[in-house]
C-alpha positions in Angstrom: 69.4 3.7 -23.4 72.4 5.1 -21.4 74.5 5.3 -24.5 71.8 7.2 -26.3 71.5 9.5 -23.3 75.2 10.2 -23.3 75.2 10.9 -27.0 72.4 13.3 -26.6 74.3 15.1 -23.8 77.5 15.4 -25.9 75.5 16.7 -28.9 73.7 19.4 -27.0 76.8 20.3 -25.0 78.6 20.9 -28.3 75.8 23.2 -29.4 75.2 25.0 -26.2 78.2 27.4 -26.3 77.6 28.6 -29.9 73.9 28.9 -29.1 74.7 30.9 -26.0 76.8 33.3 -28.0 74.3 33.6 -30.8 71.4 34.4 -28.4 73.5 37.1 -26.7 74.1 38.7 -30.1 70.4 38.7 -31.2 68.8 39.4 -27.9 67.9 43.1 -27.1 69.9 44.6 -24.3 68.6 43.5 -20.9 66.5 40.7 -22.3 69.2 38.0 -22.6 67.8 36.2 -19.6 64.3 35.9 -21.1 65.7 34.8 -24.5 67.8 32.1 -22.8 64.9 30.9 -20.8 62.7 30.6 -23.9 65.4 28.8 -25.9 66.2 26.4 -23.1 62.5 25.5 -22.5 62.0 24.9 -26.3 65.1 22.8 -26.5 64.1 20.7 -23.4 60.6 20.3 -24.8 61.9 18.8 -28.0 64.1 16.4 -26.0 61.2 15.6 -23.8 58.9 14.8 -26.7 61.6 12.5 -28.3 62.2 10.5 -25.1 58.4 10.5 -24.4 57.7 9.0 -27.8 60.4 6.3 -27.3 59.1 5.4 -23.8 55.5 5.2 -25.1 56.4 2.8 -27.8 58.3 0.6 -25.4 55.7 0.6 -22.6 52.6 0.3 -24.8 54.3 -2.5 -26.8 54.8 -4.5 -23.5 51.2 -3.9 -22.4 49.8 -4.9 -25.8 51.1 -8.4 -25.2 48.5 -8.9 -22.5 45.6 -8.0 -24.8 43.2 -10.7 -23.5 40.6 -8.9 -21.3 39.4 -12.0 -19.6 42.8 -13.2 -18.5 44.4 -9.8 -17.8 41.5 -7.4 -16.8 43.7 -5.3 -14.6 46.4 -4.8 -17.2 43.8 -4.0 -19.9 42.1 -1.5 -17.7 45.4 0.3 -17.1 46.2 0.3 -20.8 42.7 1.5 -21.8 42.9 4.5 -19.3 46.3 5.5 -20.7 48.2 5.2 -17.4 51.0 4.0 -19.5 51.3 7.4 -21.2 51.6 9.0 -17.8 54.4 6.6 -16.9 56.2 7.5 -20.2 55.8 11.2 -19.3 57.3 10.8 -15.9 60.3 8.8 -17.3 60.9 11.4 -20.0 60.7 14.3 -17.5 63.1 12.5 -15.2 65.6 12.3 -18.1 65.2 16.0 -18.6 65.8 16.7 -14.9 69.0 14.6 -14.9 70.6 16.1 -18.0 69.5 19.7 -18.2 72.3 21.0 -15.9 75.1 19.2 -17.8 73.9 20.1 -21.3 73.7 23.8 -20.4 76.9 23.9 -18.3 78.5 27.4 -18.4 75.6 28.9 -20.3 73.9 31.4 -18.0 73.5 29.4 -14.9 71.0 31.8 -13.5 68.4 30.1 -15.6 69.0 26.7 -13.9 66.7 27.5 -11.0 63.9 28.4 -13.3 64.4 25.2 -15.3 64.4 23.1 -12.1 61.2 24.6 -11.0 59.6 24.1 -14.4 60.6 20.4 -14.4 59.2 19.9 -10.8 56.0 21.7 -11.8 55.7 19.3 -14.8 56.1 16.3 -12.5 53.3 17.6 -10.2 51.0 18.0 -13.2 51.9 14.6 -14.6 51.3 12.9 -11.2 47.9 14.7 -11.0 47.0 13.3 -14.4 48.2 9.9 -13.4 46.0 9.9 -10.4 43.0 10.7 -12.5 43.8 8.0 -15.0 44.5 5.5 -12.2 40.9 6.1 -10.9 39.6 5.6 -14.4 41.5 2.4 -14.7 40.0 1.1 -11.5 36.6 2.0 -12.7 37.1 0.2 -16.0 38.2 -2.9 -14.1 35.0 -2.8 -12.1 32.9 -2.4 -15.2 34.6 -5.5 -16.7 33.7 -7.3 -13.5 30.1 -5.7 -13.6 30.4 -4.8 -9.9 28.1 -1.7 -10.1 27.8 -1.2 -6.4 31.5 -0.8 -6.1 31.5 1.5 -9.1 29.1 3.8 -7.2 31.4 3.8 -4.2 34.4 4.4 -6.4 32.6 7.3 -8.2 32.0 9.0 -4.9 35.5 8.4 -3.7 37.2 9.4 -7.0 35.1 12.6 -7.5 36.1 13.6 -3.9 39.7 12.7 -4.5 39.7 14.7 -7.7 38.5 17.8 -5.9 41.0 17.2 -3.1 43.7 16.4 -5.6 43.1 19.7 -7.4 43.5 21.5 -4.1 46.6 19.6 -3.0 48.3 19.7 -6.4 47.5 23.4 -6.7 49.2 24.1 -3.3 52.2 21.9 -4.3 52.4 23.7 -7.6 52.4 27.1 -6.0 55.1 26.0 -3.6 57.2 24.7 -6.5 56.8 27.8 -8.5 57.5 30.4 -5.8 59.7 28.2 -3.6 57.6 28.6 -0.4 56.6 26.0 2.2 53.2 24.3 1.9 52.5 24.8 5.6 52.5 28.6 5.0 49.6 28.3 2.4 47.7 25.7 4.4 48.0 27.7 7.6 46.5 30.7 5.9 43.5 28.7 4.8 42.6 27.8 8.4 40.6 31.1 8.8 38.3 30.2 5.9 37.6 26.6 6.8 34.0 27.3 7.6 33.5 29.0 4.2 35.1 25.9 2.5 32.8 23.6 4.3 29.8 25.7 3.2 31.1 25.8 -0.4 31.7 22.0 -0.5 28.5 21.1 1.3 26.9 19.3 -1.7 30.3 17.6 -2.4 30.4 16.2 1.2 26.8 15.1 1.1 27.3 13.4 -2.3 30.3 11.6 -1.0 28.4 10.2 2.0 25.4 9.3 -0.2 27.6 7.4 -2.7 29.2 5.3 0.0 25.8 4.7 1.6 24.1 3.6 -1.6 27.1 1.3 -2.5 27.1 -0.4 0.9 23.4 -0.7 1.3 23.0 -2.0 -2.2 19.5 -0.4 -2.6 20.3 1.2 -5.9 22.7 0.8 -8.8 23.2 2.2 -12.3 20.6 0.6 -14.6 17.9 0.2 -12.0 14.3 1.3 -12.9 13.2 3.8 -10.3 10.4 6.1 -9.5 10.8 9.4 -7.6 7.5 10.8 -6.5 9.0 14.1 -5.3 10.1 15.0 -8.9 7.4 13.0 -10.7 10.2 11.0 -12.4 10.3 7.4 -13.6 13.1 5.9 -15.6 16.4 4.1 -15.4 19.5 5.4 -13.5 22.1 6.2 -16.1 24.8 7.6 -13.9 25.5 8.4 -10.2 28.2 11.1 -9.8 29.4 13.0 -6.7 27.0 15.9 -7.2 24.3 14.8 -9.6 22.4 11.6 -10.6 21.3 11.2 -14.2 18.0 9.4 -15.0 16.9 8.4 -18.5 13.1 8.9 -18.6 10.9 6.7 -20.6 9.9 9.5 -22.9 13.6 9.6 -24.1 14.5 12.7 -22.2 16.8 12.7 -19.2 16.7 14.4 -15.8 19.3 15.2 -13.2 18.7 15.3 -9.5 21.2 16.1 -6.6 22.9 12.9 -5.5 22.2 13.6 -1.9 18.5 13.2 -2.7 19.1 9.5 -2.9 19.4 9.6 0.9 16.8 12.2 1.8 14.0 11.5 -0.7 11.7 8.5 -1.2 13.0 6.4 -4.1 11.0 3.5 -5.4 13.2 0.9 -6.9 11.0 -0.9 -9.5 13.9 -3.1 -10.8 12.4 -6.1 -9.0 9.4 -5.8 -11.4 11.6 -6.2 -14.4 13.6 -9.1 -12.8 10.5 -11.0 -11.7 8.6 -10.4 -15.0 5.6 -9.0 -13.2 4.3 -5.4 -13.1 1.6 -4.2 -10.8 -1.8 -2.8 -11.8 -3.2 -0.6 -9.1 -5.9 1.6 -10.4 -9.4 2.6 -9.4 -12.8 3.4 -10.8 -14.9 6.0 -8.9 -18.6 5.4 -8.7 -21.4 7.8 -7.8 -22.8 6.6 -4.5 -26.3 7.9 -5.5 -26.4 5.2 -8.2 -26.2 2.3 -5.7 -29.4 0.3 -5.2 -30.8 -3.0 -4.1 -31.5 -5.4 -7.0 -35.1 -6.3 -7.7 -36.2 -9.7 -9.0 -36.4 -8.2 -12.5 -32.8 -6.9 -12.2 -31.5 -10.3 -11.0 -33.2 -12.2 -13.8 -31.8 -9.8 -16.3 -28.3 -10.1 -14.9 -28.5 -13.9 -14.9 -27.9 -13.7 -18.7 -24.3 -12.7 -17.9 -22.3 -16.0 -17.9 -19.9 -14.9 -15.1 -22.9 -14.1 -12.8 -25.5 -16.8 -13.5 -24.3 -19.4 -11.0 -23.5 -16.8 -8.4 -27.0 -15.1 -8.7 -28.8 -18.5 -8.5 -26.9 -19.4 -5.3 -27.3 -16.0 -3.6 -31.0 -15.7 -4.6 -31.7 -19.2 -3.1 -29.9 -18.2 0.1 -31.8 -15.0 0.5 -35.2 -16.6 -0.1 -34.5 -19.3 2.5 -33.5 -16.7 5.1 -36.7 -14.7 4.4 -39.2 -17.6 4.6 -40.1 -16.9 8.3 -39.2 -13.2 8.3 -41.9 -10.6 9.1 -42.5 -7.9 6.5 -40.4 -9.8 4.0 -42.1 -7.9 1.3 -40.0 -4.9 2.3 -36.8 -5.0 0.3 -34.7 -3.5 3.0 -35.5 -6.3 5.5 -32.8 -9.0 5.5 -30.0 -9.6 3.2 -30.2 -8.2 -0.4 -28.1 -8.1 -3.5 -26.8 -4.7 -4.5 -25.7 -3.5 -8.0 -22.3 -2.4 -6.7 -21.8 -5.7 -4.8 -22.7 -7.8 -7.9 -20.6 -5.7 -10.1 -17.6 -6.1 -7.7 -18.1 -9.9 -8.0 -18.3 -9.7 -11.8 -15.2 -7.6 -12.0 -13.3 -10.1 -9.8 -14.3 -13.0 -12.0 -13.5 -11.0 -15.2 -10.1 -10.0 -14.0 -9.3 -13.6 -12.7 -10.1 -14.9 -16.2 -7.6 -12.6 -17.9 -4.7 -14.7 -19.3 -2.3 -11.7 -19.2 -2.3 -11.5 -15.4 0.0 -13.4 -13.1 -2.0 -16.1 -11.5 0.6 -16.7 -8.7 0.2 -13.1 -7.5 -2.8 -11.5 -5.8 -5.8 -10.6 -8.0 -8.1 -8.3 -6.0 -11.1 -6.1 -6.7 -11.6 -4.1 -3.5 -13.5 -1.1 -2.2 -11.4 1.7 -0.8 -12.4 4.5 1.6 -15.2 6.7 0.4 -14.0 10.1 -0.9 -15.7 13.3 -2.0 -15.3 12.0 -5.6 -17.3 8.8 -4.8 -16.5 5.2 -3.9 -13.2 3.9 -5.4 -13.3 0.3 -6.7 -9.6 -0.7 -7.1 -8.1 -3.4 -9.3 -4.9 -4.8 -7.7 -3.1 -7.4 -9.7 0.2 -8.1 -11.6 0.7 -8.6 -15.3 2.9 -11.4 -16.5 4.8 -9.1 -18.9 6.8 -6.1 -17.9 7.2 -4.6 -21.3 5.8 -1.1 -21.0 3.6 -1.0 -24.2 2.2 -4.5 -23.5 1.5 -3.6 -19.8 -0.4 -0.4 -20.8 -2.5 -2.4 -23.3 -3.4 -5.1 -20.8 -4.4 -2.5 -18.2 -6.4 -0.4 -20.6 -8.3 -3.4 -22.0 -9.4 -4.3 -18.4 -10.6 -0.9 -17.5 -12.2 -0.3 -20.9 -14.4 -3.3 -20.4 -15.3 -2.6 -16.8 -16.1 1.1 -17.4 -18.6 0.1 -20.1 -19.9 -3.0 -18.3 -20.8 -0.9 -15.3 -23.7 0.5 -17.2 -25.4 -2.9 -17.3 -25.6 -2.6 -13.5 -27.1 0.9 -13.5 -23.9 2.3 -12.0 -22.8 5.8 -12.7 -19.1 6.6 -13.1 -18.0 9.8 -11.3 -16.9 12.6 -13.6 -17.0 16.4 -13.6 -20.1 17.7 -15.4 -19.8 20.9 -17.2 
């Protein structure tokens, strides 16, 4: 490599003097400096591309030896993110920085300062790109390890570092171009610190949220979540510094501010998928005016329902025994009585318990909720033994289809708006 570098120097040094005289001849008067700068930059770019190509071949060839992702996950992550290309760029630019003064010796030395600043600016830009690719490499490594909580933390940190990196490398770039001290620029920014904090408010909140979510392990990419505030339900596709992307079940996607993961109620439904059980929590509203005590005729008629026959026989016998010595037992309101809503609640409980699509290890409840202006809610609370969405909706609908129609046999009226 050193021999090749010396040969390149000798070749360009032999061409620099004739090229210098030729440019002076063709350049308009007063523009010689500009023409020399352009030619030098073009010539150095060609040399840079040649050495960059050589270094890429050498470095990438070495990294391809370790192609096994399971054995060498770190090396493969670095190679996949093209950090190796940044290394080749740096080496090629260092070669340019070491030879440019010697190859242009005696040929308008006033351009040397400009070339040095250009090379230094190139180094700043390459280092910035290398930082970005390095963070991508680390993220690829975590993806291989499937450590999604650390990926969220890294996303928050990397996005913040990118923003800070843009600011820092911009300051360094300005210092390199104009040859001024960085403290001068940073000092002048002190007066607008409050404005910067206001501008980067969401960035700061997103950074804090990302770290909190990663450390608390309440959420991760891929989780099935529900967000009542936005009426959203879907899977988390991506958590970035500023926004969180959610794939909805209707094949659309939504984005919410990342800091809402801290300040908003988030229901993580992933446990439903992992435990293979999904909750049914739905109510039927009955008109209270349709509630009544059951007469002997009503009881005899309802005994024909298989799920109720034994229950009605038992309860009827208990009620008759209690009324044997009761005064005014002919009045239906005296003593215990069966009601149509109570018997229907028992029927619904037995019907739901007999459904083979419900999880028998979980609770299976048919319960009354607080009375509302819309009527009395009778809620079904249970869990299906299948979390597949289409299957879940079918099981739930079949249960309520049956109960809505069966309620007519008990002379119950379902509440609805009458037009």
